[in-house]
SESETI-757916 format. One line per 5 residues: number of its first residue (from 1); their letters; for each residue x, y, z of C-alpha. Coordinates in nm, 2 decimals, always signed. Each point is the difference from the previous one (the first is absolute). Example, Ala and Ser with C-alpha at 12.3 -4.5 7.8 and 13.67 -1.06 7.14 Angstrom:
1 = as = +1.23 -0.45 +0.78 | +0.14 +0.34 -0.07
! end
This chain:
1 = mrsad = +7.39 +8.42 +7.67 | -0.27 -0.12 -0.23 | -0.28 +0.18 +0.30 | +0.15 +0.28 -0.03 | +0.03 +0.04 -0.38
6 = lqigc = -0.34 -0.12 -0.04 | -0.13 +0.25 +0.24 | +0.24 +0.24 -0.17 | -0.15 -0.04 -0.37 | -0.34 -0.04 +0.15
11 = reglq = +0.04 +0.36 +0.16 | +0.15 +0.14 -0.35 | -0.29 -0.18 -0.18 | -0.23 +0.19 +0.22 | +0.14 +0.29 -0.04
16 = tlayl = +0.01 -0.02 -0.41 | -0.38 -0.10 +0.01 | -0.10 +0.27 +0.26 | +0.20 +0.28 -0.24 | -0.21 -0.13 -0.30
21 = qksrq = -0.27 +0.02 +0.15 | +0.06 +0.37 +0.13 | +0.03 +0.10 -0.39 | -0.30 -0.16 -0.08 | -0.23 +0.07 +0.30
26 = pdasv = +0.11 +0.33 +0.20 | -0.20 +0.03 +0.26 | +0.01 -0.38 +0.13 | +0.38 -0.03 -0.06 | +0.07 +0.15 +0.37
31 = dlevh = -0.23 -0.26 +0.15 | +0.14 -0.27 -0.22 | +0.35 +0.07 +0.11 | -0.10 +0.07 +0.40 | -0.16 -0.37 +0.02
36 = ttagl = +0.32 -0.15 -0.21 | +0.23 +0.15 +0.25 | -0.20 -0.08 +0.29 | +0.00 -0.33 -0.14 | +0.37 -0.05 +0.00
41 = etgat = +0.06 +0.15 +0.32 | -0.23 -0.20 +0.18 | +0.15 -0.36 -0.14 | -0.30 -0.04 -0.19 | +0.06 -0.23 -0.29
46 = gagss = -0.06 +0.09 -0.37 | -0.34 -0.21 +0.01 | -0.08 +0.25 +0.31 | +0.07 +0.27 -0.19 | -0.22 -0.07 -0.28
51 = snmas = -0.27 -0.04 +0.24 | +0.02 +0.31 +0.10 | +0.04 +0.18 -0.34 | -0.31 -0.21 -0.12 | -0.19 +0.14 +0.34
56 = tpqtt = +0.02 +0.39 -0.19 | -0.18 -0.07 -0.34 | +0.03 +0.34 -0.27 | -0.36 +0.11 -0.10 | -0.07 +0.22 -0.25
61 = pavea = -0.28 +0.24 +0.08 | -0.33 +0.00 -0.29 | -0.03 +0.29 -0.24 | -0.31 +0.15 -0.03 | -0.16 +0.08 -0.30
66 = pkkpl = -0.05 +0.35 -0.05 | -0.34 +0.19 +0.04 | -0.17 +0.21 -0.24 | -0.05 +0.36 +0.11 | -0.31 +0.07 +0.13
71 = vrrll = -0.13 +0.27 -0.29 | +0.13 -0.21 -0.26 | -0.25 -0.29 +0.09 | -0.29 +0.30 +0.02 | +0.12 +0.08 -0.31
76 = kwaai = -0.05 -0.33 -0.14 | -0.37 -0.06 +0.15 | -0.05 +0.37 -0.13 | +0.07 -0.13 -0.35 | -0.20 -0.33 +0.01
81 = lvvil = -0.29 +0.22 +0.14 | +0.03 +0.24 -0.30 | -0.01 -0.28 -0.25 | -0.27 -0.15 +0.14 | -0.20 +0.29 -0.03
86 = vilaa = +0.09 +0.11 -0.31 | -0.11 -0.38 -0.13 | -0.39 +0.05 +0.22 | -0.02 +0.34 -0.21 | +0.08 -0.14 -0.32
91 = igvln = -0.25 -0.28 +0.06 | -0.27 +0.25 +0.11 | +0.05 +0.26 -0.25 | -0.02 -0.32 -0.31 | -0.34 -0.11 +0.21
96 = nnvsf = -0.08 +0.35 -0.04 | +0.00 +0.06 -0.38 | -0.06 -0.36 -0.15 | -0.28 -0.24 +0.00 | +0.05 -0.38 +0.04
101 = hhtar = -0.33 -0.09 +0.01 | -0.21 +0.02 -0.33 | -0.34 +0.12 +0.12 | -0.30 -0.03 -0.27 | -0.20 +0.34 -0.09
106 = aefna = -0.29 -0.15 +0.13 | +0.13 -0.07 +0.32 | +0.17 +0.32 +0.06 | -0.31 +0.15 -0.09 | -0.18 -0.19 +0.26
111 = qldha = +0.27 +0.10 +0.25 | +0.01 +0.32 -0.08 | -0.41 +0.06 +0.01 | +0.02 -0.18 +0.36 | +0.26 +0.23 +0.10
116 = idtst = -0.19 +0.34 -0.09 | -0.32 -0.13 +0.16 | +0.16 -0.10 +0.31 | +0.22 +0.36 +0.02 | -0.34 +0.18 -0.07
121 = nwivq = -0.18 -0.19 +0.28 | +0.27 +0.12 +0.25 | +0.05 +0.37 -0.17 | -0.39 +0.03 +0.08 | +0.01 -0.09 +0.34
126 = hpevq = +0.27 +0.22 +0.12 | -0.11 +0.31 +0.04 | +0.36 +0.16 +0.11 | +0.10 -0.02 -0.38 | -0.19 +0.34 -0.03
131 = gnppl = +0.22 +0.14 +0.24 | +0.28 +0.00 -0.27 | -0.12 +0.21 -0.35 | +0.27 -0.14 -0.24 | -0.17 -0.35 +0.08
136 = mfmvg = -0.27 +0.13 -0.07 | +0.13 +0.13 -0.32 | +0.04 -0.37 -0.11 | -0.31 -0.08 +0.15 | -0.22 +0.22 -0.22
141 = dmaem = +0.23 -0.11 -0.29 | -0.09 -0.41 +0.08 | -0.38 +0.14 +0.02 | +0.00 +0.17 -0.30 | +0.19 -0.27 -0.20
146 = sgdpr = -0.20 -0.27 +0.12 | -0.35 +0.15 +0.08 | +0.00 -0.23 +0.31 | -0.28 +0.11 +0.23 | +0.17 -0.11 +0.31
151 = lkeyv = +0.30 +0.32 -0.07 | -0.27 +0.22 -0.13 | -0.23 -0.02 +0.34 | +0.33 +0.04 +0.18 | +0.09 +0.29 -0.23
156 = qayla = -0.33 +0.16 +0.09 | +0.07 -0.07 +0.35 | +0.34 +0.19 +0.00 | -0.17 +0.29 -0.17 | -0.27 +0.03 +0.26
161 = sprvk = +0.27 -0.02 +0.27 | +0.17 +0.28 +0.18 | +0.32 -0.08 -0.14 | -0.03 +0.20 -0.32 | -0.13 +0.35 -0.10
166 = vpgnp = +0.09 +0.11 +0.33 | -0.08 +0.39 +0.06 | +0.37 +0.20 +0.07 | +0.15 -0.30 -0.20 | +0.00 +0.09 -0.37
171 = vswyw = +0.27 -0.31 -0.04 | -0.32 -0.26 +0.12 | -0.17 +0.09 -0.31 | +0.22 -0.13 -0.23 | +0.03 -0.33 +0.23
176 = ahwvd = -0.37 -0.04 -0.08 | +0.04 +0.08 -0.40 | +0.25 -0.33 -0.04 | -0.32 -0.17 +0.08 | -0.29 +0.22 -0.17
181 = psgpl = +0.15 +0.22 -0.28 | -0.29 +0.20 -0.06 | +0.02 +0.18 +0.36 | +0.14 +0.34 -0.03 | +0.38 +0.10 +0.10
186 = ptlta = +0.09 +0.32 +0.16 | +0.32 +0.16 -0.07 | +0.32 -0.03 +0.18 | +0.19 +0.28 +0.06 | +0.39 +0.07 -0.03
191 = dmmpa = -0.02 +0.12 +0.40 | -0.18 -0.36 +0.06 | +0.27 -0.26 -0.09 | +0.23 +0.08 +0.23 | -0.26 -0.21 +0.28
196 = lgwqn = -0.14 -0.24 -0.24 | +0.35 -0.21 -0.01 | +0.16 -0.16 -0.29 | -0.24 -0.29 -0.07 | -0.33 +0.24 +0.01
201 = rwfsy = +0.20 +0.26 -0.22 | +0.09 -0.26 -0.26 | -0.32 -0.21 +0.02 | -0.24 +0.29 -0.02 | +0.18 +0.16 -0.31
206 = gtapd = +0.04 -0.31 -0.18 | -0.41 +0.01 +0.09 | -0.08 +0.35 -0.17 | +0.33 +0.19 -0.06 | -0.20 +0.33 -0.13
211 = kvels = -0.14 +0.01 +0.34 | +0.34 -0.06 +0.19 | +0.28 +0.28 +0.05 | +0.27 -0.24 -0.01 | +0.35 +0.16 +0.04
216 = eqdka = +0.24 -0.03 -0.32 | +0.23 -0.22 +0.20 | -0.27 -0.24 +0.16 | -0.09 -0.03 -0.39 | +0.34 -0.08 -0.11
221 = dlfsp = +0.06 -0.26 +0.29 | -0.33 -0.15 -0.08 | +0.11 -0.03 -0.37 | +0.37 -0.08 +0.08 | +0.04 -0.32 -0.20
226 = dkysw = +0.33 -0.12 +0.25 | +0.00 +0.23 +0.33 | -0.13 -0.27 +0.19 | +0.03 -0.37 +0.01 | -0.14 -0.32 +0.24
231 = gtrvh = -0.29 +0.10 +0.23 | -0.04 +0.37 -0.06 | -0.02 -0.08 -0.39 | -0.29 -0.24 +0.03 | -0.20 +0.12 +0.30
236 = lqlia = +0.03 +0.35 -0.07 | +0.08 +0.08 -0.35 | -0.14 -0.27 -0.20 | -0.31 +0.00 +0.16 | -0.02 +0.39 -0.05
241 = ldiyr = +0.01 -0.06 -0.34 | -0.20 -0.26 -0.05 | -0.28 +0.22 +0.18 | +0.11 +0.27 -0.24 | -0.04 -0.29 -0.29
246 = hyngt = -0.34 -0.13 +0.09 | -0.17 +0.40 +0.04 | +0.19 +0.14 -0.27 | +0.11 -0.26 -0.30 | +0.35 -0.05 -0.12
251 = spqle = +0.20 +0.26 -0.16 | +0.37 +0.01 -0.11 | +0.09 +0.18 +0.32 | -0.15 -0.23 +0.20 | +0.17 -0.35 -0.24
256 = atlkp = +0.36 +0.17 +0.04 | -0.04 +0.00 +0.35 | -0.19 -0.33 +0.02 | +0.21 -0.23 -0.19 | +0.35 +0.01 +0.23
261 = vtagv = -0.19 +0.05 +0.30 | -0.18 -0.35 -0.07 | +0.27 -0.14 -0.12 | +0.21 +0.10 +0.32 | -0.34 -0.17 +0.21
266 = anday = -0.01 -0.31 -0.19 | +0.37 -0.03 +0.03 | -0.03 +0.01 +0.41 | -0.29 -0.26 -0.06 | +0.24 -0.24 -0.19
271 = wdfrv = +0.25 +0.00 +0.30 | -0.25 +0.02 +0.31 | -0.12 -0.35 +0.03 | -0.16 +0.07 +0.34 | -0.38 +0.00 -0.06
276 = sdsyp = -0.06 +0.28 +0.25 | -0.20 +0.35 -0.01 | +0.20 +0.14 -0.30 | -0.02 -0.35 -0.21 | -0.37 +0.09 -0.09
281 = qrvat = +0.05 +0.34 -0.03 | +0.23 +0.01 -0.25 | -0.17 -0.24 -0.23 | -0.31 +0.22 +0.05 | +0.17 +0.30 -0.10
286 = llaag = +0.13 -0.11 -0.30 | -0.33 -0.12 -0.13 | -0.11 +0.31 +0.09 | +0.24 +0.21 -0.16 | -0.09 -0.22 -0.33
291 = ypdlv = +0.29 -0.22 +0.00 | -0.11 -0.35 +0.03 | +0.26 -0.14 -0.20 | +0.27 +0.07 +0.29 | -0.20 -0.24 +0.23
296 = kkrwi = +0.13 -0.36 -0.02 | -0.24 -0.29 +0.03 | +0.17 -0.08 +0.32 | -0.05 +0.28 +0.17 | -0.42 -0.05 -0.04
301 = erild = +0.05 -0.34 +0.08 | +0.18 +0.10 +0.36 | -0.28 +0.25 +0.09 | -0.22 -0.28 -0.04 | +0.17 -0.24 +0.19
306 = rqnpd = +0.04 +0.20 +0.29 | -0.35 +0.12 +0.03 | -0.12 -0.16 +0.37 | -0.32 -0.18 +0.04 | -0.23 +0.25 +0.07
311 = gswny = +0.12 +0.22 -0.30 | +0.22 +0.22 +0.15 | +0.40 +0.01 -0.05 | +0.27 +0.10 +0.27 | +0.18 +0.32 +0.04
316 = cwygw = +0.38 -0.20 +0.08 | +0.08 -0.31 -0.16 | +0.13 -0.25 +0.27 | +0.07 +0.28 +0.23 | +0.18 +0.24 -0.30
321 = crgia = -0.19 +0.28 -0.03 | -0.01 +0.27 -0.28 | +0.34 +0.15 +0.09 | +0.30 -0.16 -0.05 | +0.08 +0.01 +0.40
326 = efslt = -0.37 +0.00 +0.11 | -0.08 -0.34 +0.18 | -0.30 -0.08 +0.22 | -0.18 -0.33 +0.03 | -0.32 +0.20 +0.18
331 = redke = -0.07 +0.26 -0.25 | -0.37 -0.04 -0.12 | -0.03 +0.30 -0.26 | -0.19 -0.22 -0.25 | -0.22 +0.32 -0.12
336 = httvq = +0.29 +0.15 -0.24 | +0.17 -0.34 -0.13 | -0.38 -0.16 -0.08 | -0.13 +0.32 -0.24 | +0.34 +0.04 -0.19
341 = aawal = +0.01 -0.37 -0.05 | -0.38 -0.03 -0.11 | +0.04 +0.33 -0.22 | +0.27 -0.20 -0.18 | -0.24 -0.29 -0.07
346 = yliky = -0.28 +0.21 -0.08 | +0.22 +0.17 -0.21 | +0.15 -0.33 -0.20 | -0.39 -0.13 -0.01 | -0.19 +0.29 -0.12
351 = rysdw = +0.28 +0.26 -0.19 | +0.26 -0.25 -0.15 | -0.19 -0.31 -0.05 | +0.25 -0.07 -0.31 | +0.27 -0.04 +0.27
356 = ikqnf = -0.13 -0.27 +0.13 | -0.06 -0.18 -0.38 | +0.36 +0.10 -0.10 | +0.13 -0.19 +0.37 | -0.24 -0.29 +0.01
361 = q = -0.08 -0.22 -0.24
! end
C-alpha cells in the first residue's frame, strides 16, 4: 500500500508541477508533461523523471539592439560635416581680416619694395601680358606712377606691336591710349556698339565719353549703384569706373555710383578669404577708385605672402580658383593675377603712401 500511495503521490505532485510550468512557460509545458507521463508509464522513479526534466533546459533568445535607420546616420554625418565646414570658414574669415603679427613699417616697406621689383621683372619678361588690353592699362598706370624704365620700355614695345592701332579696328586705338594718353582717338559710333562687346563698350566710354556713342541703357547700367554683384561688379563695372575716373576725374554722378559699388566689393573681399585671381583685383580696383580706407592691412599682407619666388602670383588658391565652383590644380594663367597684384602694390607705394603710415608704425 505504501508503494502504491507513494506512486500516486508522486504522479499527482509531478502533474501539479507540470501545471505550474505550463502556466509560466506555455511553449515548454507540453514537453514537460510528455516527459513526466513517459517516466511514470515505464516505471521510472522520481529521480529518473528529474533527470529527464533536466535534459531539456529552457533558453531565452537574446534581444538585438535596434539599429538606427541609414537615413538618420547619414543625416548625422552630414550635420557633423556642416559644423566642421562652418568652423573652418570662420577661421578663414578671421585670418583674412585680422593681423596677428606686428610688422614694423621698415620691414613692410622692404617686403613691398622687393615684391614690386620681382613682379616688375616677371611682367617685362612675359610679352603675353600685352595680349590683354585692360592689363596693359594697369601696366601703363604703373609706369606713369613710378617712372620705372623697365615698364616704360615694355610699354613702348607694346605701342610698336601689331596689337594696337590696328587698321579697321578702331577700338584698338583706345588700347594704345591706355598706355599713351597723348595718342588720338577715333569716334565709336552707335552702330559699332553691338560688335564691341560689353567690356570694350564700357572701357572705351570710360576713356573718352565724348567719342563713344554708348546707349542710354548701357550708361544706366554702368552707373547703376546696385545692379551688379560679385564678379561682374568688380571685373567689369568697377574697372570701367576706374578707367572713367582716371581719364575724366571725379564727379558727383561718379561718386554716387562708386560709393555703393566699392562698399559691395569691399564686403566681398571681407568674406572671400581665397587669395585667388579675384583677391588682388578687388584690392587694386578699390585703390584705383580712390577708396584706400576700405582696404584692410591684412589684405595687403596676404597678397605679399602669397607671391611666388619668381615674382608672380597664382591664379588659383590651393586649387580653388576665381569662381566659387572653379577648381584646378594645373592652371598656369599667372599673367592676369600677377599684373593686378603688382598694380595694387604700386598704388599703395606711389599713390597712397599715407595708407602705409596709418597701418604700420
